[in-house]
All heavy atoms as TSV, in Angstrom:
chain	resi	resn	atom	element	x	y	z
A	1	MET	N	N	-1.255	184.504	59.493
A	1	MET	CA	C	-0.709	185.690	60.043
A	1	MET	C	C	0.612	185.899	59.281
A	1	MET	O	O	1.386	185.003	59.020
A	1	MET	CB	C	-0.391	185.596	61.601
A	1	MET	CG	C	0.130	186.880	62.137
A	1	MET	SD	S	0.392	186.841	63.869
A	1	MET	CE	C	-1.289	187.017	64.369
A	2	MET	N	N	0.900	187.157	58.953
A	2	MET	CA	C	2.083	187.555	58.243
A	2	MET	C	C	2.682	188.752	58.855
A	2	MET	O	O	1.996	189.691	59.064
A	2	MET	CB	C	1.738	187.777	56.753
A	2	MET	CG	C	2.882	188.335	55.931
A	2	MET	SD	S	2.421	188.902	54.294
A	2	MET	CE	C	1.495	187.530	53.683
A	3	ALA	N	N	3.975	188.725	59.173
A	3	ALA	CA	C	4.643	189.885	59.675
A	3	ALA	C	C	5.150	190.693	58.446
A	3	ALA	O	O	5.842	190.220	57.598
A	3	ALA	CB	C	5.815	189.489	60.588
A	4	VAL	N	N	4.717	191.949	58.363
A	4	VAL	CA	C	5.091	192.779	57.249
A	4	VAL	C	C	6.288	193.460	57.610
A	4	VAL	O	O	6.359	194.161	58.632
A	4	VAL	CB	C	3.865	193.768	56.901
A	4	VAL	CG1	C	4.361	194.748	55.894
A	4	VAL	CG2	C	2.676	193.065	56.541
A	5	GLY	N	N	7.337	193.328	56.720
A	5	GLY	CA	C	8.613	194.005	56.974
A	5	GLY	C	C	9.582	193.302	57.972
A	5	GLY	O	O	10.531	193.857	58.207
A	6	GLY	N	N	9.206	192.187	58.458
A	6	GLY	CA	C	10.144	191.478	59.297
A	6	GLY	C	C	10.247	192.052	60.723
A	6	GLY	O	O	9.387	192.866	61.116
A	7	PHE	N	N	11.264	191.728	61.448
A	7	PHE	CA	C	11.420	192.217	62.842
A	7	PHE	C	C	11.478	193.655	62.943
A	7	PHE	O	O	10.809	194.272	63.818
A	7	PHE	CB	C	12.604	191.509	63.490
A	7	PHE	CG	C	12.921	192.014	64.819
A	7	PHE	CD1	C	12.168	191.559	65.914
A	7	PHE	CD2	C	13.967	192.877	65.115
A	7	PHE	CE1	C	12.372	192.119	67.145
A	7	PHE	CE2	C	14.199	193.405	66.347
A	7	PHE	CZ	C	13.481	192.923	67.361
A	8	ASN	N	N	12.278	194.305	62.126
A	8	ASN	CA	C	12.413	195.780	62.346
A	8	ASN	C	C	11.788	196.531	61.300
A	8	ASN	O	O	11.894	197.730	61.223
A	8	ASN	CB	C	13.851	196.136	62.458
A	8	ASN	CG	C	14.590	195.908	61.195
A	8	ASN	OD1	O	14.205	195.528	60.204
A	8	ASN	ND2	N	15.924	196.273	61.155
A	9	GLY	N	N	10.910	196.007	60.383
A	9	GLY	CA	C	10.197	196.684	59.408
A	9	GLY	C	C	10.935	196.963	58.207
A	9	GLY	O	O	10.453	197.829	57.378
A	10	THR	N	N	12.154	196.515	58.042
A	10	THR	CA	C	12.899	196.915	56.857
A	10	THR	C	C	13.168	195.732	55.901
A	10	THR	O	O	13.863	195.968	54.865
A	10	THR	CB	C	14.263	197.613	57.258
A	10	THR	OG1	O	14.989	196.591	58.021
A	10	THR	CG2	C	14.068	198.795	58.046
A	11	ASP	N	N	12.615	194.577	56.239
A	11	ASP	CA	C	12.718	193.485	55.202
A	11	ASP	C	C	11.714	193.674	54.058
A	11	ASP	O	O	10.579	194.033	54.268
A	11	ASP	CB	C	12.424	192.127	55.887
A	11	ASP	CG	C	13.467	191.677	56.808
A	11	ASP	OD1	O	14.652	192.216	56.776
A	11	ASP	OD2	O	13.216	190.795	57.727
A	12	PRO	N	N	12.110	193.527	52.773
A	12	PRO	CA	C	11.233	193.777	51.679
A	12	PRO	C	C	10.293	192.537	51.441
A	12	PRO	O	O	10.145	192.118	50.329
A	12	PRO	CB	C	12.218	193.810	50.521
A	12	PRO	CG	C	13.336	193.004	50.896
A	12	PRO	CD	C	13.440	193.138	52.408
A	13	ALA	N	N	9.669	192.126	52.509
A	13	ALA	CA	C	8.719	191.020	52.284
A	13	ALA	C	C	7.454	191.217	53.213
A	13	ALA	O	O	7.569	191.371	54.361
A	13	ALA	CB	C	9.412	189.637	52.908
A	14	PRO	N	N	6.413	191.238	52.570
A	14	PRO	CA	C	6.246	191.299	51.023
A	14	PRO	C	C	6.446	192.648	50.555
A	14	PRO	O	O	6.473	193.611	51.404
A	14	PRO	CB	C	4.704	190.892	50.844
A	14	PRO	CG	C	4.048	191.392	52.103
A	14	PRO	CD	C	5.072	191.247	53.261
A	15	THR	N	N	6.586	192.838	49.282
A	15	THR	CA	C	6.610	194.102	48.702
A	15	THR	C	C	5.211	194.649	48.652
A	15	THR	O	O	4.204	193.945	48.860
A	15	THR	CB	C	7.220	193.999	47.274
A	15	THR	OG1	O	6.184	193.324	46.448
A	15	THR	CG2	C	8.556	193.463	47.204
A	16	LEU	N	N	5.116	195.938	48.412
A	16	LEU	CA	C	3.786	196.563	48.327
A	16	LEU	C	C	2.909	195.883	47.203
A	16	LEU	O	O	1.793	195.527	47.347
A	16	LEU	CB	C	3.822	198.065	48.053
A	16	LEU	CG	C	2.525	198.780	47.822
A	16	LEU	CD1	C	1.549	198.571	48.941
A	16	LEU	CD2	C	2.778	200.197	47.505
A	17	LYS	N	N	3.589	195.682	46.058
A	17	LYS	CA	C	2.850	194.984	44.930
A	17	LYS	C	C	2.342	193.708	45.352
A	17	LYS	O	O	1.245	193.216	44.987
A	17	LYS	CB	C	3.800	194.880	43.653
A	17	LYS	CG	C	3.157	194.474	42.486
A	17	LYS	CD	C	4.051	194.574	41.263
A	17	LYS	CE	C	3.394	194.046	40.062
A	17	LYS	NZ	N	4.089	194.163	38.856
A	18	GLN	N	N	3.244	192.807	45.982
A	18	GLN	CA	C	2.770	191.534	46.452
A	18	GLN	C	C	1.644	191.595	47.383
A	18	GLN	O	O	0.677	190.770	47.345
A	18	GLN	CB	C	4.019	190.764	47.060
A	18	GLN	CG	C	5.051	190.375	46.112
A	18	GLN	CD	C	6.345	189.861	46.862
A	18	GLN	OE1	O	6.643	190.344	47.858
A	18	GLN	NE2	N	6.960	188.800	46.242
A	19	PHE	N	N	1.759	192.499	48.385
A	19	PHE	CA	C	0.686	192.693	49.390
A	19	PHE	C	C	-0.642	193.081	48.657
A	19	PHE	O	O	-1.637	192.553	49.051
A	19	PHE	CB	C	1.107	193.734	50.366
A	19	PHE	CG	C	0.182	193.845	51.577
A	19	PHE	CD1	C	0.287	193.073	52.634
A	19	PHE	CD2	C	-0.895	194.786	51.509
A	19	PHE	CE1	C	-0.687	193.172	53.651
A	19	PHE	CE2	C	-1.793	194.892	52.548
A	19	PHE	CZ	C	-1.687	194.051	53.638
A	20	GLN	N	N	-0.566	193.980	47.714
A	20	GLN	CA	C	-1.759	194.366	47.021
A	20	GLN	C	C	-2.398	193.198	46.273
A	20	GLN	O	O	-3.550	192.965	46.233
A	20	GLN	CB	C	-1.511	195.483	45.963
A	20	GLN	CG	C	-1.250	196.870	46.699
A	20	GLN	CD	C	-0.630	197.902	45.801
A	20	GLN	OE1	O	0.181	197.546	44.834
A	20	GLN	NE2	N	-0.937	199.121	46.020
A	21	GLN	N	N	-1.484	192.298	45.714
A	21	GLN	CA	C	-2.083	191.132	44.972
A	21	GLN	C	C	-2.688	190.131	46.024
A	21	GLN	O	O	-3.797	189.583	45.726
A	21	GLN	CB	C	-0.947	190.466	44.192
A	21	GLN	CG	C	-1.444	189.303	43.268
A	21	GLN	CD	C	-2.404	189.883	42.279
A	21	GLN	OE1	O	-2.110	190.759	41.458
A	21	GLN	NE2	N	-3.645	189.294	42.198
A	22	TYR	N	N	-2.032	189.978	47.123
A	22	TYR	CA	C	-2.702	189.099	48.174
A	22	TYR	C	C	-4.071	189.563	48.646
A	22	TYR	O	O	-4.949	188.834	48.752
A	22	TYR	CB	C	-1.747	189.058	49.486
A	22	TYR	CG	C	-0.432	188.394	49.301
A	22	TYR	CD1	C	0.657	188.761	49.987
A	22	TYR	CD2	C	-0.304	187.310	48.398
A	22	TYR	CE1	C	1.874	188.202	49.924
A	22	TYR	CE2	C	1.020	186.752	48.192
A	22	TYR	CZ	C	2.087	187.154	48.989
A	22	TYR	OH	O	3.329	186.602	48.848
A	23	VAL	N	N	-4.202	190.992	48.777
A	23	VAL	CA	C	-5.487	191.509	49.023
A	23	VAL	C	C	-6.418	191.276	47.862
A	23	VAL	O	O	-7.624	190.790	48.122
A	23	VAL	CB	C	-5.323	193.062	49.427
A	23	VAL	CG1	C	-6.694	193.634	49.603
A	23	VAL	CG2	C	-4.585	193.183	50.630
A	24	ALA	N	N	-6.032	191.556	46.745
A	24	ALA	CA	C	-6.971	191.343	45.513
A	24	ALA	C	C	-7.339	189.893	45.408
A	24	ALA	O	O	-8.473	189.547	45.010
A	24	ALA	CB	C	-6.210	191.754	44.279
A	25	ASP	N	N	-6.475	188.900	45.816
A	25	ASP	CA	C	-6.783	187.515	45.774
A	25	ASP	C	C	-7.465	186.996	46.958
A	25	ASP	O	O	-7.675	185.805	47.159
A	25	ASP	CB	C	-5.501	186.714	45.535
A	25	ASP	CG	C	-4.899	186.941	44.131
A	25	ASP	OD1	O	-5.496	187.386	43.255
A	25	ASP	OD2	O	-3.569	186.529	44.011
A	26	TRP	N	N	-7.858	187.957	47.890
A	26	TRP	CA	C	-8.588	187.523	49.160
A	26	TRP	C	C	-7.685	186.634	50.083
A	26	TRP	O	O	-8.267	185.783	50.758
A	26	TRP	CB	C	-9.903	186.948	48.913
A	26	TRP	CG	C	-10.874	187.880	48.287
A	26	TRP	CD1	C	-10.634	188.774	47.184
A	26	TRP	CD2	C	-12.165	188.188	48.679
A	26	TRP	NE1	N	-11.774	189.497	46.932
A	26	TRP	CE2	C	-12.721	189.206	47.799
A	26	TRP	CE3	C	-12.949	187.759	49.715
A	26	TRP	CZ2	C	-14.016	189.644	47.980
A	26	TRP	CZ3	C	-14.295	188.191	49.845
A	26	TRP	CH2	C	-14.806	189.127	49.022
A	27	LYS	N	N	-6.431	186.693	49.922
A	27	LYS	CA	C	-5.553	185.880	50.775
A	27	LYS	C	C	-5.218	186.536	52.130
A	27	LYS	O	O	-4.738	185.950	53.084
A	27	LYS	CB	C	-4.222	185.657	50.061
A	27	LYS	CG	C	-4.430	184.665	48.938
A	27	LYS	CD	C	-3.114	184.321	48.215
A	27	LYS	CE	C	-3.433	183.394	47.047
A	27	LYS	NZ	N	-2.146	182.968	46.449
A	28	ILE	N	N	-5.386	187.861	52.248
A	28	ILE	CA	C	-5.298	188.684	53.448
A	28	ILE	C	C	-6.587	189.367	53.731
A	28	ILE	O	O	-7.144	190.028	52.772
A	28	ILE	CB	C	-4.180	189.640	53.312
A	28	ILE	CG1	C	-2.761	189.046	53.136
A	28	ILE	CG2	C	-4.067	190.595	54.508
A	28	ILE	CD1	C	-1.664	189.985	52.923
A	29	HIS	N	N	-7.138	189.255	54.893
A	29	HIS	CA	C	-8.414	189.782	55.211
A	29	HIS	C	C	-8.306	190.930	56.162
A	29	HIS	O	O	-9.200	191.795	56.237
A	29	HIS	CB	C	-9.276	188.723	55.818
A	29	HIS	CG	C	-9.547	187.658	54.794
A	29	HIS	ND1	N	-10.456	187.696	53.816
A	29	HIS	CD2	C	-8.966	186.307	54.831
A	29	HIS	CE1	C	-10.478	186.542	53.176
A	29	HIS	NE2	N	-9.554	185.769	53.733
A	30	TYR	N	N	-7.316	190.961	56.987
A	30	TYR	CA	C	-7.093	192.039	58.025
A	30	TYR	C	C	-5.733	192.628	58.028
A	30	TYR	O	O	-4.775	191.894	57.747
A	30	TYR	CB	C	-7.473	191.544	59.540
A	30	TYR	CG	C	-8.816	191.017	59.597
A	30	TYR	CD1	C	-9.214	189.681	59.417
A	30	TYR	CD2	C	-9.910	191.972	59.937
A	30	TYR	CE1	C	-10.464	189.187	59.558
A	30	TYR	CE2	C	-11.214	191.530	60.054
A	30	TYR	CZ	C	-11.400	190.101	59.888
A	30	TYR	OH	O	-12.755	189.579	60.082
A	31	PHE	N	N	-5.591	193.872	58.377
A	31	PHE	CA	C	-4.383	194.512	58.602
A	31	PHE	C	C	-4.380	195.077	59.945
A	31	PHE	O	O	-5.306	195.942	60.273
A	31	PHE	CB	C	-4.031	195.570	57.542
A	31	PHE	CG	C	-2.684	196.226	57.713
A	31	PHE	CD1	C	-1.567	195.561	57.185
A	31	PHE	CD2	C	-2.573	197.376	58.388
A	31	PHE	CE1	C	-0.324	196.244	57.233
A	31	PHE	CE2	C	-1.284	197.988	58.596
A	31	PHE	CZ	C	-0.171	197.405	57.982
A	32	ILE	N	N	-3.520	194.681	60.835
A	32	ILE	CA	C	-3.450	195.314	62.186
A	32	ILE	C	C	-2.339	196.228	62.218
A	32	ILE	O	O	-1.131	195.907	62.107
A	32	ILE	CB	C	-3.295	194.190	63.257
A	32	ILE	CG1	C	-4.451	193.131	63.111
A	32	ILE	CG2	C	-3.207	194.806	64.647
A	32	ILE	CD1	C	-4.253	191.954	63.914
A	33	ALA	N	N	-2.703	197.544	62.472
A	33	ALA	CA	C	-1.737	198.603	62.461
A	33	ALA	C	C	-0.857	198.558	63.747
A	33	ALA	O	O	-1.403	198.238	64.860
A	33	ALA	CB	C	-2.340	199.922	62.327
A	34	GLY	N	N	0.433	198.765	63.656
A	34	GLY	CA	C	1.187	198.742	64.887
A	34	GLY	C	C	2.308	199.774	64.764
A	34	GLY	O	O	2.562	200.400	63.740
A	35	ARG	N	N	3.053	200.018	65.842
A	35	ARG	CA	C	4.146	200.825	65.799
A	35	ARG	C	C	5.318	200.126	64.962
A	35	ARG	O	O	5.619	199.037	65.118
A	35	ARG	CB	C	4.749	201.079	67.190
A	35	ARG	CG	C	5.771	202.218	67.203
A	35	ARG	CD	C	6.257	202.229	68.557
A	35	ARG	NE	N	7.190	201.171	68.768
A	35	ARG	CZ	C	8.150	201.126	69.659
A	35	ARG	NH1	N	8.217	202.097	70.521
A	35	ARG	NH2	N	9.010	200.129	69.649
A	36	MET	N	N	5.888	200.931	63.891
A	36	MET	CA	C	6.847	200.352	63.089
A	36	MET	C	C	8.242	200.855	63.623
A	36	MET	O	O	8.395	202.028	63.918
A	36	MET	CB	C	6.696	200.888	61.707
A	36	MET	CG	C	5.374	200.482	61.124
A	36	MET	SD	S	5.647	199.473	59.772
A	36	MET	CE	C	5.188	200.265	58.346
A	37	MET	N	N	9.039	199.761	63.708
A	37	MET	CA	C	10.480	200.233	64.092
A	37	MET	C	C	11.115	200.699	62.919
A	37	MET	O	O	10.923	200.295	61.820
A	37	MET	CB	C	11.188	199.022	64.576
A	37	MET	CG	C	10.564	198.356	65.862
A	37	MET	SD	S	11.369	196.907	66.379
A	37	MET	CE	C	12.931	197.505	66.981
A	38	GLN	N	N	11.910	201.685	63.112
A	38	GLN	CA	C	12.609	202.391	61.945
A	38	GLN	C	C	14.058	201.929	61.934
A	38	GLN	O	O	14.840	202.279	62.764
A	38	GLN	CB	C	12.600	203.962	62.113
A	38	GLN	CG	C	11.155	204.447	62.085
A	38	GLN	CD	C	10.481	204.189	60.736
A	38	GLN	OE1	O	11.136	204.267	59.610
A	38	GLN	NE2	N	9.302	203.862	60.740
A	39	GLY	N	N	14.379	201.157	60.916
A	39	GLY	CA	C	15.762	200.682	60.724
A	39	GLY	C	C	16.518	201.654	59.912
A	39	GLY	O	O	15.979	202.583	59.250
A	40	GLN	N	N	17.810	201.576	59.962
A	40	GLN	CA	C	18.642	202.591	59.207
A	40	GLN	C	C	18.882	202.101	57.836
A	40	GLN	O	O	19.411	202.867	56.995
A	40	GLN	CB	C	19.998	202.654	59.948
A	40	GLN	CG	C	19.855	203.219	61.377
A	40	GLN	CD	C	19.375	204.669	61.418
A	40	GLN	OE1	O	18.812	205.199	60.452
A	40	GLN	NE2	N	19.624	205.360	62.499
A	41	SER	N	N	18.642	200.835	57.518
A	41	SER	CA	C	18.869	200.384	56.130
A	41	SER	C	C	17.743	199.325	55.828
A	41	SER	O	O	17.015	198.959	56.719
A	41	SER	CB	C	20.196	199.695	56.037
A	41	SER	OG	O	20.302	198.565	56.947
A	42	GLY	N	N	17.746	198.981	54.596
A	42	GLY	CA	C	16.679	197.999	54.088
A	42	GLY	C	C	15.613	198.617	53.373
A	42	GLY	O	O	15.721	199.786	52.891
A	43	SER	N	N	14.504	197.936	53.269
A	43	SER	CA	C	13.341	198.394	52.539
A	43	SER	C	C	12.388	199.211	53.324
A	43	SER	O	O	12.288	199.154	54.506
A	43	SER	CB	C	12.611	197.133	52.063
A	43	SER	OG	O	11.350	197.340	51.446
A	44	ASP	N	N	11.603	200.016	52.612
A	44	ASP	CA	C	10.599	200.735	53.196
A	44	ASP	C	C	9.203	200.202	52.914
A	44	ASP	O	O	8.143	200.888	53.028
A	44	ASP	CB	C	10.634	202.264	52.873
A	44	ASP	CG	C	10.441	202.541	51.380
A	44	ASP	OD1	O	10.440	201.621	50.584
A	44	ASP	OD2	O	10.186	203.747	50.993
A	45	ASP	N	N	9.150	199.083	52.360
A	45	ASP	CA	C	7.895	198.384	51.914
A	45	ASP	C	C	6.852	198.335	53.010
A	45	ASP	O	O	5.719	198.523	52.792
A	45	ASP	CB	C	8.172	197.033	51.232
A	45	ASP	CG	C	8.624	197.114	49.825
A	45	ASP	OD1	O	7.836	197.619	48.992
A	45	ASP	OD2	O	9.817	196.772	49.496
A	46	ALA	N	N	7.254	197.951	54.208
A	46	ALA	CA	C	6.319	197.807	55.400
A	46	ALA	C	C	5.653	199.273	55.559
A	46	ALA	O	O	4.431	199.337	55.651
A	46	ALA	CB	C	6.929	197.401	56.584
A	47	ALA	N	N	6.315	200.332	55.489
A	47	ALA	CA	C	5.727	201.682	55.694
A	47	ALA	C	C	4.834	202.029	54.488
A	47	ALA	O	O	3.761	202.601	54.615
A	47	ALA	CB	C	6.836	202.692	55.834
A	48	ARG	N	N	5.267	201.684	53.319
A	48	ARG	CA	C	4.450	201.795	52.076
A	48	ARG	C	C	3.117	201.066	52.157
A	48	ARG	O	O	2.124	201.558	51.814
A	48	ARG	CB	C	5.263	201.528	50.793
A	48	ARG	CG	C	6.457	202.498	50.636
A	48	ARG	CD	C	7.297	202.110	49.532
A	48	ARG	NE	N	6.603	202.121	48.262
A	48	ARG	CZ	C	6.775	201.279	47.235
A	48	ARG	NH1	N	7.753	200.438	47.330
A	48	ARG	NH2	N	6.111	201.316	46.129
A	49	ILE	N	N	3.211	199.820	52.619
A	49	ILE	CA	C	1.962	199.034	52.777
A	49	ILE	C	C	1.074	199.630	53.833
A	49	ILE	O	O	-0.157	199.762	53.542
A	49	ILE	CB	C	2.377	197.504	53.155
A	49	ILE	CG1	C	3.074	196.901	52.053
A	49	ILE	CG2	C	1.123	196.739	53.712
A	49	ILE	CD1	C	3.725	195.552	52.445
A	50	ALA	N	N	1.542	200.057	54.911
A	50	ALA	CA	C	0.764	200.650	55.917
A	50	ALA	C	C	0.057	201.862	55.381
A	50	ALA	O	O	-1.096	202.197	55.672
A	50	ALA	CB	C	1.587	200.994	57.182
A	51	SER	N	N	0.836	202.715	54.597
A	51	SER	CA	C	0.329	203.969	54.076
A	51	SER	C	C	-0.811	203.638	53.007
A	51	SER	O	O	-1.887	204.271	53.031
A	51	SER	CB	C	1.347	204.801	53.382
A	51	SER	OG	O	2.225	205.254	54.351
A	52	TRP	N	N	-0.616	202.642	52.239
A	52	TRP	CA	C	-1.553	202.293	51.243
A	52	TRP	C	C	-2.831	201.696	51.904
A	52	TRP	O	O	-3.960	202.100	51.528
A	52	TRP	CB	C	-1.016	201.109	50.278
A	52	TRP	CG	C	-1.973	200.663	49.313
A	52	TRP	CD1	C	-2.423	201.169	48.191
A	52	TRP	CD2	C	-2.758	199.406	49.438
A	52	TRP	NE1	N	-3.304	200.495	47.552
A	52	TRP	CE2	C	-3.552	199.277	48.201
A	52	TRP	CE3	C	-2.709	198.274	50.276
A	52	TRP	CZ2	C	-4.416	198.242	47.948
A	52	TRP	CZ3	C	-3.580	197.295	50.096
A	52	TRP	CH2	C	-4.402	197.239	48.915
A	53	VAL	N	N	-2.674	200.848	52.910
A	53	VAL	CA	C	-3.892	200.328	53.631
A	53	VAL	C	C	-4.682	201.516	54.253
A	53	VAL	O	O	-5.883	201.611	54.050
A	53	VAL	CB	C	-3.445	199.341	54.747
A	53	VAL	CG1	C	-4.704	199.053	55.742
A	53	VAL	CG2	C	-2.975	198.094	54.106
A	54	ALA	N	N	-3.983	202.477	54.973
A	54	ALA	CA	C	-4.696	203.590	55.573
A	54	ALA	C	C	-5.427	204.450	54.604
A	54	ALA	O	O	-6.440	205.006	54.915
A	54	ALA	CB	C	-3.562	204.436	56.371
A	55	ALA	N	N	-4.836	204.631	53.423
A	55	ALA	CA	C	-5.388	205.403	52.371
A	55	ALA	C	C	-6.616	204.763	51.668
A	55	ALA	O	O	-7.432	205.594	51.034
A	55	ALA	CB	C	-4.313	205.778	51.374
A	56	ASN	N	N	-6.741	203.444	51.775
A	56	ASN	CA	C	-7.754	202.789	50.948
A	56	ASN	C	C	-8.728	201.964	51.751
A	56	ASN	O	O	-9.730	201.502	51.160
A	56	ASN	CB	C	-6.960	201.735	49.975
A	56	ASN	CG	C	-6.271	202.581	48.944
A	56	ASN	OD1	O	-6.862	203.063	47.995
A	56	ASN	ND2	N	-4.941	202.705	49.051
A	57	PHE	N	N	-8.612	201.879	53.025
A	57	PHE	CA	C	-9.462	201.157	53.880
A	57	PHE	C	C	-9.801	201.879	55.136
A	57	PHE	O	O	-9.041	202.676	55.627
A	57	PHE	CB	C	-8.904	199.738	54.195
A	57	PHE	CG	C	-8.619	198.882	52.982
A	57	PHE	CD1	C	-7.389	198.917	52.387
A	57	PHE	CD2	C	-9.628	198.101	52.428
A	57	PHE	CE1	C	-7.149	198.206	51.288
A	57	PHE	CE2	C	-9.433	197.381	51.265
A	57	PHE	CZ	C	-8.169	197.392	50.668
A	58	ASP	N	N	-11.009	201.671	55.721
A	58	ASP	CA	C	-11.443	202.260	56.962
A	58	ASP	C	C	-10.939	201.408	58.116
A	58	ASP	O	O	-10.969	200.152	58.046
A	58	ASP	CB	C	-12.904	202.348	56.929
A	58	ASP	CG	C	-13.472	203.274	55.980
A	58	ASP	OD1	O	-12.739	204.412	55.659
A	58	ASP	OD2	O	-14.581	203.092	55.482
A	59	ALA	N	N	-10.502	202.078	59.178
A	59	ALA	CA	C	-10.046	201.380	60.404
A	59	ALA	C	C	-11.210	201.322	61.490
A	59	ALA	O	O	-11.972	202.262	61.549
A	59	ALA	CB	C	-8.899	202.167	60.981
A	60	GLN	N	N	-11.116	200.297	62.161
A	60	GLN	CA	C	-11.960	200.136	63.389
A	60	GLN	C	C	-10.898	200.073	64.543
A	60	GLN	O	O	-9.825	199.523	64.376
A	60	GLN	CB	C	-12.635	198.770	63.416
A	60	GLN	CG	C	-13.688	198.587	62.293
A	60	GLN	CD	C	-14.939	199.385	62.651
A	60	GLN	OE1	O	-15.107	199.889	63.653
A	60	GLN	NE2	N	-15.904	199.356	61.698
A	61	THR	N	N	-11.226	200.718	65.680
A	61	THR	CA	C	-10.302	200.699	66.778
A	61	THR	C	C	-10.801	199.604	67.753
A	61	THR	O	O	-11.875	199.676	68.218
A	61	THR	CB	C	-10.268	202.140	67.486
A	61	THR	OG1	O	-9.786	203.076	66.535
A	61	THR	CG2	C	-9.244	202.012	68.613
A	62	ILE	N	N	-9.912	198.742	68.016
A	62	ILE	CA	C	-10.198	197.603	68.904
A	62	ILE	C	C	-9.121	197.476	69.880
A	62	ILE	O	O	-8.007	197.340	69.676
A	62	ILE	CB	C	-10.270	196.217	68.128
A	62	ILE	CG1	C	-11.401	196.333	67.008
A	62	ILE	CG2	C	-10.465	195.096	69.121
A	62	ILE	CD1	C	-11.387	195.177	66.173
A	63	GLY	N	N	-9.513	197.768	71.132
A	63	GLY	CA	C	-8.496	197.735	72.187
A	63	GLY	C	C	-7.356	198.813	72.051
A	63	GLY	O	O	-6.188	198.527	72.398
A	64	GLY	N	N	-7.694	199.935	71.418
A	64	GLY	CA	C	-6.630	200.870	71.188
A	64	GLY	C	C	-5.761	200.688	69.990
A	64	GLY	O	O	-4.868	201.458	69.763
A	65	THR	N	N	-6.099	199.661	69.222
A	65	THR	CA	C	-5.330	199.367	68.007
A	65	THR	C	C	-6.239	199.499	66.747
A	65	THR	O	O	-7.397	199.100	66.765
A	65	THR	CB	C	-4.805	197.877	68.087
A	65	THR	OG1	O	-3.971	197.700	69.310
A	65	THR	CG2	C	-4.003	197.489	66.908
A	66	SER	N	N	-5.651	200.058	65.742
A	66	SER	CA	C	-6.391	200.169	64.432
A	66	SER	C	C	-6.326	198.875	63.700
A	66	SER	O	O	-5.267	198.337	63.450
A	66	SER	CB	C	-5.800	201.305	63.583
A	66	SER	OG	O	-5.993	202.543	64.219
A	67	VAL	N	N	-7.523	198.407	63.357
A	67	VAL	CA	C	-7.593	197.146	62.537
A	67	VAL	C	C	-8.396	197.519	61.301
A	67	VAL	O	O	-9.460	198.096	61.313
A	67	VAL	CB	C	-8.367	196.020	63.317
A	67	VAL	CG1	C	-8.553	194.813	62.485
A	67	VAL	CG2	C	-7.634	195.837	64.637
A	68	TYR	N	N	-7.903	197.111	60.182
A	68	TYR	CA	C	-8.530	197.371	58.866
A	68	TYR	C	C	-9.071	195.998	58.254
A	68	TYR	O	O	-8.369	194.997	58.273
A	68	TYR	CB	C	-7.460	197.934	57.835
A	68	TYR	CG	C	-6.854	199.231	58.237
A	68	TYR	CD1	C	-5.798	199.280	59.170
A	68	TYR	CD2	C	-7.400	200.388	57.732
A	68	TYR	CE1	C	-5.254	200.520	59.564
A	68	TYR	CE2	C	-6.859	201.639	58.155
A	68	TYR	CZ	C	-5.843	201.647	58.981
A	68	TYR	OH	O	-5.321	202.907	59.361
A	69	LEU	N	N	-10.292	196.031	57.825
A	69	LEU	CA	C	-10.914	194.949	57.093
A	69	LEU	C	C	-10.579	195.102	55.629
A	69	LEU	O	O	-10.958	196.146	55.050
A	69	LEU	CB	C	-12.356	194.995	57.358
A	69	LEU	CG	C	-13.180	193.846	56.555
A	69	LEU	CD1	C	-12.697	192.464	56.939
A	69	LEU	CD2	C	-14.718	194.013	56.701
A	70	LEU	N	N	-9.781	194.249	55.039
A	70	LEU	CA	C	-9.277	194.363	53.707
A	70	LEU	C	C	-10.186	193.587	52.675
A	70	LEU	O	O	-10.079	193.707	51.537
A	70	LEU	CB	C	-7.949	193.844	53.602
A	70	LEU	CG	C	-6.806	194.527	54.504
A	70	LEU	CD1	C	-5.510	193.947	54.273
A	70	LEU	CD2	C	-6.975	196.009	54.410
A	71	ALA	N	N	-10.932	192.598	53.203
A	71	ALA	CA	C	-11.805	191.778	52.369
A	71	ALA	C	C	-13.224	191.968	52.820
A	71	ALA	O	O	-13.507	192.008	54.001
A	71	ALA	CB	C	-11.410	190.323	52.414
A	72	GLY	N	N	-14.201	191.958	51.903
A	72	GLY	CA	C	-15.466	192.086	52.244
A	72	GLY	C	C	-16.370	192.048	51.151
A	72	GLY	O	O	-17.283	192.355	50.663
């Protein structure tokens, strides 16, 4: 399990490029969408990752939450 963007979604860990490489290397299999806290400063990588996932993968709704299968 990996928290994207840290506690408030503004930590640049991982970057979008790193996340994309993890997906390509089959190191990440699922992305669970959630409400992102909006910080006033820091990175927007978590939002960029969420947008990239939503644009490139289909979501399944499980218990009211969008879950994306990234590996398959």
